[in-house]
C-alpha positions as CSV (number, residue, x, y, z in Angstrom):
1,M,-19.0,-39.4,34.2
2,T,-17.4,-36.3,35.7
3,G,-13.9,-35.0,35.7
4,T,-11.1,-36.4,33.6
5,G,-10.0,-39.3,35.8
6,R,-6.8,-37.3,36.6
7,L,-8.7,-34.1,37.6
8,L,-11.7,-33.9,39.8
9,G,-12.3,-30.1,39.9
10,E,-13.6,-27.8,37.3
11,L,-13.6,-24.0,36.5
12,G,-15.9,-21.8,38.4
13,P,-18.7,-19.9,36.4
14,G,-16.8,-16.6,36.3
15,T,-13.5,-18.1,35.1
16,R,-15.4,-20.2,32.7
17,R,-17.0,-17.2,31.1
18,V,-13.6,-15.5,30.7
19,V,-12.1,-18.6,29.1
20,Y,-15.0,-20.0,26.9
21,G,-17.2,-16.9,26.6
22,E,-20.9,-17.0,26.4
23,P,-21.7,-17.9,22.8
24,S,-25.1,-16.9,21.4
25,P,-27.4,-19.6,20.1
26,A,-26.4,-18.8,16.6
27,E,-22.7,-18.9,17.4
28,L,-23.2,-22.2,19.2
29,A,-25.0,-23.7,16.3
30,A,-22.4,-22.5,13.8
31,E,-19.6,-24.1,15.8
32,L,-21.5,-27.3,16.4
33,A,-22.4,-27.6,12.7
34,L,-18.7,-27.7,11.8
35,M,-18.0,-30.1,14.7
36,T,-20.7,-32.5,13.6
37,R,-19.6,-32.4,10.0
38,I,-16.2,-33.6,11.2
39,D,-17.8,-36.2,13.5
40,R,-19.7,-37.7,10.6
41,A,-16.6,-38.2,8.6
42,H,-14.7,-39.5,11.6
43,L,-17.4,-42.0,12.5
44,V,-17.6,-43.3,8.9
45,M,-13.8,-43.8,8.9
46,L,-13.7,-45.5,12.4
47,A,-16.4,-47.9,11.4
48,E,-14.7,-48.7,8.0
49,Q,-11.4,-49.3,9.8
50,Q,-13.2,-51.5,12.3
51,L,-12.0,-49.4,15.2
52,I,-15.5,-49.1,16.6
53,P,-18.6,-51.2,16.0
54,A,-20.7,-50.2,13.0
55,A,-23.8,-50.2,15.1
56,A,-22.2,-47.7,17.6
57,A,-21.3,-45.4,14.7
58,A,-24.8,-45.6,13.3
59,R,-26.4,-44.8,16.6
60,L,-24.1,-41.8,17.0
61,L,-24.8,-40.6,13.5
62,A,-28.6,-40.8,14.2
63,C,-28.2,-38.9,17.5
64,I,-26.1,-36.2,15.7
65,D,-28.8,-35.9,13.0
66,E,-31.4,-35.4,15.7
67,L,-29.4,-32.7,17.4
68,E,-28.8,-30.9,14.1
69,A,-32.4,-31.1,13.1
70,G,-33.3,-29.4,16.4
71,Q,-30.6,-26.7,15.7
72,F,-28.7,-28.0,18.8
73,G,-31.4,-26.7,21.1
74,A,-30.8,-29.6,23.5
75,L,-27.3,-28.3,24.2
76,R,-28.0,-24.6,24.7
77,S,-28.7,-24.7,28.5
78,R,-26.0,-27.3,29.4
79,P,-23.0,-26.1,31.4
80,A,-19.7,-26.4,29.6
81,P,-17.0,-26.3,32.4
82,R,-14.4,-27.9,30.1
83,G,-15.4,-26.4,26.8
84,L,-18.0,-27.0,24.1
85,Y,-16.7,-30.3,22.7
86,L,-16.7,-32.1,26.1
87,M,-20.1,-30.7,26.9
88,Y,-21.4,-32.1,23.5
89,E,-19.6,-35.4,24.0
90,G,-21.0,-35.6,27.5
91,Y,-24.5,-35.2,26.1
92,L,-23.9,-38.1,23.6
93,I,-22.6,-40.3,26.4
94,E,-25.7,-39.5,28.5
95,R,-28.0,-40.3,25.7
96,L,-26.3,-43.4,24.3
97,G,-24.2,-44.7,27.2
98,P,-20.4,-44.8,27.5
99,E,-20.1,-47.9,25.3
100,V,-21.5,-45.9,22.3
101,G,-21.1,-42.2,23.1
102,G,-17.6,-42.8,24.6
103,V,-16.1,-44.1,21.3
104,L,-16.6,-40.9,19.3
105,H,-13.2,-39.5,20.2
106,S,-11.2,-42.6,19.3
107,G,-8.0,-41.8,17.4
108,R,-8.2,-38.0,17.7
109,S,-7.8,-35.1,20.1
110,R,-9.5,-31.8,20.7
111,N,-6.3,-30.3,19.2
112,D,-6.7,-31.8,15.7
113,L,-10.4,-31.4,15.9
114,K,-10.1,-27.7,16.7
115,A,-7.5,-27.2,13.9
116,T,-9.9,-28.9,11.5
117,I,-12.8,-26.8,12.6
118,T,-10.7,-23.7,12.0
119,A,-9.8,-24.9,8.5
120,L,-13.4,-25.7,7.6
121,R,-14.6,-22.3,9.0
122,L,-11.9,-20.5,7.1
123,R,-12.6,-22.4,4.0
124,D,-16.4,-21.6,4.2
125,W,-15.5,-17.9,4.8
126,L,-13.0,-17.8,2.0
127,S,-15.5,-19.3,-0.4
128,D,-18.0,-16.6,0.2
129,F,-15.4,-13.8,0.4
130,A,-13.7,-14.9,-2.9
131,E,-17.1,-15.0,-4.6
132,Q,-17.9,-11.4,-3.5
133,A,-14.4,-10.3,-4.5
134,V,-14.7,-11.8,-8.0
135,R,-18.2,-10.2,-8.3
136,L,-16.6,-6.9,-7.4
137,E,-14.0,-7.4,-10.0
138,A,-16.7,-8.0,-12.6
139,I,-18.5,-4.8,-11.6
140,L,-15.3,-2.8,-11.9
141,L,-14.7,-4.3,-15.4
142,A,-18.3,-3.7,-16.5
143,R,-18.2,0.0,-15.4
144,A,-14.7,0.4,-17.0
145,R,-16.0,-0.8,-20.3
146,A,-19.1,1.4,-20.1
147,H,-17.0,4.5,-19.3
148,A,-14.0,3.9,-21.5
149,Q,-14.7,7.1,-23.5
150,V,-15.5,9.4,-20.5
151,L,-12.4,11.7,-20.5
152,M,-11.0,13.0,-17.2
153,P,-7.6,14.1,-15.8
154,A,-5.4,11.6,-14.0
155,Y,-4.0,13.1,-10.8
156,T,-0.5,12.9,-9.2
157,H,0.0,14.7,-5.9
158,F,-3.6,15.8,-6.1
159,Q,-2.7,17.9,-9.2
160,A,-4.1,17.3,-12.7
161,A,-1.5,15.4,-14.6
162,M,-2.4,13.7,-17.9
163,P,-5.7,12.9,-19.8
164,I,-7.2,9.5,-19.3
165,S,-10.7,8.1,-19.1
166,Y,-12.8,7.2,-16.2
167,G,-13.0,3.7,-17.5
168,Y,-9.2,3.5,-17.7
169,Y,-9.1,4.5,-14.0
170,L,-11.6,1.8,-13.0
171,L,-9.7,-0.8,-15.1
172,G,-6.5,0.0,-13.1
173,V,-8.4,-0.6,-9.8
174,A,-9.7,-3.9,-11.3
175,A,-6.1,-4.9,-12.1
176,A,-4.9,-4.2,-8.6
177,A,-7.9,-6.0,-7.1
178,G,-7.3,-8.9,-9.3
179,R,-3.8,-9.4,-8.0
180,E,-5.2,-9.5,-4.4
181,I,-7.6,-12.2,-5.6
182,D,-4.5,-14.0,-7.0
183,A,-3.0,-13.7,-3.5
184,L,-6.2,-15.0,-1.9
185,A,-6.2,-18.0,-4.2
186,A,-2.5,-18.7,-3.4
187,A,-3.3,-18.5,0.3
188,S,-6.2,-20.9,-0.1
189,G,-3.7,-23.6,-1.1
190,G,-2.8,-23.9,2.6
191,L,-6.3,-25.2,3.2
192,A,-5.7,-28.2,1.0
193,A,-4.5,-30.5,3.8
194,S,-6.7,-31.8,6.6
195,P,-5.3,-31.6,10.1
196,L,-7.6,-34.4,11.3
197,G,-5.5,-37.4,12.3
198,A,-2.7,-35.4,13.9
199,S,-4.4,-36.1,17.3
200,A,-2.8,-34.2,20.3
201,V,0.6,-33.5,18.8
202,A,2.2,-36.7,17.5
203,G,-0.5,-38.6,15.6
204,T,-1.8,-41.9,17.0
205,D,-1.0,-45.5,17.2
206,L,-4.5,-46.5,16.2
207,P,-4.7,-47.5,12.5
208,I,-6.9,-44.6,11.4
209,D,-7.3,-43.5,7.8
210,P,-6.8,-39.8,7.7
211,A,-7.0,-39.8,3.9
212,R,-10.6,-41.0,4.1
213,T,-11.7,-38.3,6.4
214,A,-9.8,-35.7,4.4
215,R,-11.8,-36.8,1.2
216,L,-15.1,-36.8,3.0
217,L,-14.4,-33.3,4.3
218,G,-13.3,-31.9,1.0
219,F,-9.6,-31.7,1.6
220,A,-7.2,-32.6,-1.2
221,T,-4.7,-34.3,1.1
222,T,-3.7,-35.0,4.7
223,A,-1.2,-33.2,7.0
224,W,2.1,-35.0,6.7
225,H,3.5,-33.6,10.0
226,A,1.2,-33.9,13.1
227,M,2.9,-31.3,15.2
228,D,2.8,-28.7,12.4
229,A,-0.9,-29.5,11.9
230,V,-1.9,-28.6,15.4
231,A,0.7,-25.9,16.1
232,S,0.4,-23.7,13.0
233,R,-2.1,-21.0,12.1
234,D,-0.1,-19.4,9.4
235,V,-2.7,-20.0,6.8
236,P,-5.4,-17.9,8.6
237,L,-2.8,-15.1,8.8
238,R,-2.0,-15.4,5.1
239,V,-5.6,-15.3,4.2
240,L,-6.2,-12.3,6.4
241,A,-3.2,-10.6,4.8
242,S,-4.6,-11.1,1.3
243,A,-8.1,-9.9,2.4
244,A,-6.6,-6.9,4.1
245,G,-4.6,-6.2,0.9
246,L,-7.8,-6.0,-1.1
247,A,-9.4,-3.8,1.5
248,V,-6.4,-1.4,1.2
249,V,-6.9,-1.2,-2.6
250,L,-10.6,-0.4,-2.2
251,S,-9.8,2.2,0.4
252,R,-7.7,4.1,-2.1
253,L,-10.6,4.0,-4.6
254,A,-12.9,5.3,-1.9
255,S,-10.5,8.2,-1.2
256,D,-10.6,9.2,-4.8
257,F,-14.4,8.8,-5.0
258,Q,-14.9,11.0,-1.9
259,L,-12.8,13.8,-3.3
260,W,-14.4,13.5,-6.8
261,S,-17.9,13.6,-5.4
262,T,-17.4,16.9,-3.7
263,A,-19.1,20.0,-5.2
264,E,-15.6,21.4,-5.8
265,F,-14.8,18.5,-8.1
266,G,-18.2,17.4,-9.2
267,F,-16.8,14.4,-11.2
268,I,-19.2,11.7,-9.8
269,G,-22.5,11.6,-8.0
270,F,-24.3,9.0,-6.1
271,P,-28.1,8.2,-5.9
272,D,-29.9,9.1,-2.7
273,R,-29.9,5.5,-1.5
274,L,-26.1,5.6,-1.2
275,V,-25.7,9.0,0.6
276,G,-26.8,10.3,4.0
277,G,-28.0,13.6,5.3
278,S,-27.2,15.7,8.3
279,S,-29.2,16.0,11.5
280,A,-28.5,19.8,11.5
281,M,-27.7,20.9,8.0
282,P,-30.6,20.3,5.5
283,Q,-28.5,20.8,2.4
284,K,-26.1,17.9,3.0
285,R,-25.6,14.8,0.9
286,N,-22.8,12.9,2.5
287,A,-21.2,9.9,0.7
288,F,-20.6,8.4,4.1
289,L,-20.3,4.8,2.9
290,L,-17.0,5.7,1.4
291,E,-15.7,6.6,4.8
292,H,-16.5,3.1,6.0
293,V,-14.6,1.6,3.1
294,K,-11.6,3.9,3.9
295,A,-11.6,2.7,7.5
296,K,-12.1,-1.1,7.1
297,P,-8.4,-1.9,6.2
298,A,-7.4,-0.7,9.7
299,H,-9.6,-3.3,11.3
300,A,-8.1,-6.0,9.0
301,A,-4.5,-4.9,9.4
302,G,-5.0,-4.4,13.1
303,A,-6.4,-7.9,13.4
304,W,-3.4,-9.3,11.6
305,A,-1.0,-7.4,13.8
306,A,-2.8,-8.6,17.0
307,A,-2.9,-12.2,15.9
308,A,0.7,-12.2,14.7
309,S,1.8,-10.7,18.0
310,M,-0.1,-13.4,20.0
311,M,1.7,-16.1,18.0
312,T,5.1,-14.5,18.4
313,A,7.4,-16.6,20.7
314,A,4.6,-19.1,21.4
315,P,5.9,-22.7,21.8
316,F,5.7,-24.6,18.5
317,T,3.0,-27.1,19.6
318,N,-0.7,-26.8,20.3
319,S,-1.0,-23.5,22.1
320,I,-3.9,-21.6,23.5
321,E,-2.4,-18.2,22.5
322,V,-2.2,-19.4,18.9
323,G,-5.2,-21.7,18.4
324,T,-7.7,-19.7,20.5
325,E,-6.6,-16.2,21.3
326,A,-5.0,-15.3,18.0
327,M,-7.9,-16.9,16.0
328,A,-10.3,-14.8,18.1
329,A,-8.6,-11.7,16.8
330,I,-8.5,-12.9,13.1
331,W,-12.2,-13.4,12.5
332,P,-13.3,-9.7,13.1
333,G,-10.5,-8.6,10.6
334,L,-11.9,-11.0,8.0
335,D,-15.4,-9.7,8.6
336,A,-14.2,-6.1,8.1
337,A,-12.5,-7.0,4.8
338,R,-15.7,-8.7,3.6
339,Q,-17.8,-5.6,4.5
340,S,-15.3,-3.5,2.5
341,V,-16.0,-5.6,-0.6
342,L,-19.7,-5.5,-0.2
343,L,-19.8,-1.8,0.3
344,T,-17.5,-1.1,-2.7
345,Q,-19.7,-3.3,-5.0
346,V,-22.7,-0.9,-4.5
347,L,-20.6,2.2,-4.6
348,V,-18.8,1.4,-7.9
349,G,-22.1,0.2,-9.4
350,G,-24.0,3.3,-8.2
351,A,-21.4,6.0,-9.0
352,R,-22.4,8.2,-11.9
353,P,-19.7,10.2,-13.7
354,D,-20.3,13.7,-15.1
355,P,-18.5,13.5,-18.5
356,A,-18.8,17.3,-19.2
357,R,-17.3,18.3,-15.9
358,M,-14.5,15.7,-16.1
359,R,-13.6,16.8,-19.7
360,Q,-13.7,20.5,-18.7
361,R,-11.2,20.0,-15.9
362,A,-8.9,17.9,-18.1
363,Q,-9.0,20.7,-20.7
364,E,-8.5,23.6,-18.2
365,S,-5.7,21.8,-16.4
366,F,-3.2,21.6,-19.3
367,T,-3.2,17.8,-19.2
368,G,-2.0,17.8,-22.8
369,A,1.2,19.6,-21.9
370,T,3.4,16.5,-21.9
371,S,2.1,15.4,-25.3
372,L,3.0,18.8,-26.7
373,A,6.5,18.4,-25.3
374,N,6.7,15.0,-26.9
375,R,5.8,16.5,-30.3
376,L,8.8,18.8,-29.9
377,V,11.0,15.7,-29.1
378,R,9.9,14.1,-32.3
379,H,11.3,17.1,-34.1
380,G,14.7,16.8,-32.6
381,V,14.3,19.0,-29.5
382,P,15.9,17.5,-26.4
383,F,13.2,16.5,-23.9
384,R,14.5,18.8,-21.1
385,T,14.5,21.8,-23.5
386,A,11.0,20.8,-24.7
387,H,9.9,20.4,-21.1
388,H,11.1,23.9,-20.3
389,L,9.5,25.5,-23.3
390,V,6.1,24.0,-22.6
391,G,6.4,24.8,-18.9
392,E,7.1,28.4,-19.7
393,A,4.1,28.5,-22.1
394,V,1.9,27.1,-19.4
395,R,3.0,29.8,-17.0
396,H,2.3,32.6,-19.5
397,A,-1.1,31.1,-20.4
398,V,-2.2,30.8,-16.8
399,A,-1.3,34.4,-16.3
400,A,-3.3,35.4,-19.3
401,G,-6.3,33.2,-18.3
402,S,-5.9,31.1,-21.5
403,T,-5.5,27.4,-22.2
404,D,-4.1,27.9,-25.8
405,L,-0.4,27.1,-25.3
406,A,0.5,27.7,-28.9
407,E,0.1,31.5,-28.4
408,F,2.5,31.7,-25.5
409,G,5.8,30.1,-26.6
410,P,8.7,31.8,-28.3
411,P,8.2,32.9,-31.9
412,G,8.0,29.9,-34.3
413,W,8.4,27.4,-31.6
414,L,5.8,25.1,-33.1
415,D,6.6,25.6,-36.7
416,G,6.3,22.4,-38.6
417,I,4.6,20.6,-35.7
418,D,1.1,19.3,-36.3
419,T,-1.1,20.6,-33.5
420,S,-4.3,19.4,-35.1
421,E,-4.4,16.3,-32.9
422,L,-4.2,18.0,-29.5
423,E,-7.8,17.3,-28.7
424,L,-8.1,15.3,-25.5
425,A,-9.7,12.2,-27.1
426,D,-6.8,12.2,-29.6
427,L,-4.2,12.5,-26.9
428,V,-5.7,9.7,-24.9
429,H,-5.8,7.5,-28.0
430,A,-2.1,8.3,-28.7
431,H,-1.1,7.1,-25.2
432,R,-1.1,3.5,-26.4
433,Y,2.4,2.6,-25.3
434,G,3.5,1.3,-21.9
435,G,0.0,0.4,-20.8
436,G,-1.5,3.8,-21.4
437,P,-5.2,4.5,-22.0
438,G,-4.8,4.3,-25.8
439,D,-4.3,0.6,-25.4
440,F,-7.5,0.2,-23.4
441,A,-8.8,-2.7,-25.4
442,A,-5.8,-4.9,-24.9
443,A,-5.6,-4.1,-21.2
444,F,-9.3,-4.8,-20.8
445,A,-8.9,-8.1,-22.6
446,E,-6.1,-9.1,-20.2
447,A,-8.1,-8.1,-17.1
448,A,-11.2,-9.9,-18.4
449,E,-9.1,-13.1,-18.9
450,R,-7.8,-12.8,-15.4
451,W,-11.3,-12.4,-14.1
452,A,-12.4,-15.5,-16.0
453,A,-9.5,-17.4,-14.5
454,H,-10.6,-16.3,-11.0
455,R,-14.1,-17.6,-11.9
456,R,-12.7,-20.9,-12.9
457,W,-10.7,-21.3,-9.8
458,L,-13.6,-20.3,-7.6
459,G,-16.0,-22.6,-9.4
460,G,-13.7,-25.6,-9.2
461,W,-13.0,-25.0,-5.5
462,Q,-16.6,-24.6,-4.6
463,G,-17.6,-27.6,-6.7
464,A,-15.1,-29.8,-4.9
465,T,-16.5,-28.8,-1.5
466,R,-20.1,-29.5,-2.7
467,D,-19.0,-32.9,-4.0
468,S,-17.4,-33.8,-0.7
469,G,-20.5,-32.8,1.2
470,A,-22.6,-35.1,-0.9
471,A,-20.1,-37.9,-0.5
472,L,-20.1,-37.5,3.2
473,A,-23.9,-37.6,3.4
474,A,-24.0,-40.7,1.2
475,A,-21.4,-42.5,3.3
476,A,-23.1,-41.7,6.6
477,E,-26.5,-42.8,5.2
478,Q,-25.0,-46.0,3.8
479,L,-23.5,-46.9,7.2
480,K,-26.9,-46.3,9.0
481,T,-28.8,-48.3,6.3
482,K,-26.3,-51.2,6.5
483,V,-26.7,-51.5,10.2
484,S,-30.5,-51.3,10.2
485,A,-30.8,-53.8,7.4
């Protein structure tokens, strides 16, 4: 059977390559694996609804099993002048005849099929990405706990500011990353509804059971508006935005790590496996992986901007610029975000702080100056006056090459003030209000609970998908067995 009945011509080879591309065998197999997953659910439902003979459904299921077992090798050399699905359907019709192969597409369209393939692919991607993101969160928390007592200066405007610990810094990054995982979980809610059943744009008058296919494919519910189901790709945009947000957080950590790993700072070092050399300069140890992490958000954000631009002003219906062109832009952005997470896992796990160097810089940089001003405040000195007194003492101490501020204020300015607890560790411990490092234990407990919540969400979500896969396999096998009995 050639043409569509209405159309007799087809695209030429050059135009076909532009429109449909030339997928590799791996890409072809990946797309067909999703398509046949949907086909199995659709065939089970059609047979149960008595819209097609059970024997026809069983023969189609057996042929699909055969194709998949051969990794779809029988389809690789076939021309696809009207796209992958029609090429695949044509093969089934050739193998089984139009009375069997021709019933597969009953009650659906390429539009809802493509929307469902996109949802399944995005769900599979999101499951893996979320698992890696939650693993990274665990690494950040583990390293934060291990280095909770490693003192260092916090920086503002690239200038030493106040004393903290390296563990406290990592805990802050973990908190920010955790919120991006929250956003990812929220975005995943848009994948709860199955588009299958929406057909071309307005549902169908065949008595299909979309709820059945939804359950077999691991969706919680069905789309309640057919046009929206095939027109919209806002969920992929939202998922990409969440993934890009996480990549942005990690790029900021990478920027700090790159600065701190320089010889001038010497705060952290990396093992040889995580650095590169120079083709010309034998002394070099370049932490080049950090530069990849810094750059990855641009890929993700650029992909979002490109996809959103393609969707802008597109008609609200099934649309090539939305469902095909915009989605083609989204996948590379998602891949870049995933690469960012994977690289950051090994960098955070492999980074080794230099506690002595960190403490020295915190001590030499007057990071306790604010605490000294606050001690004056406790003795009734207005803060602005205390700020001025300590600032003046710092200026004189710097000029004298000293770090002992007590010697450089006006006579008697610290009389009655206990300066015995101006050691860095004491100052860090004292900063226990407002979420400071002195309250590390409580902040860590909160972050750990959020991580546990992320694990519960991820486990439940992945478990539901596994359960649906088993249910689909059982339903398909039951149908084939029933027919053969």
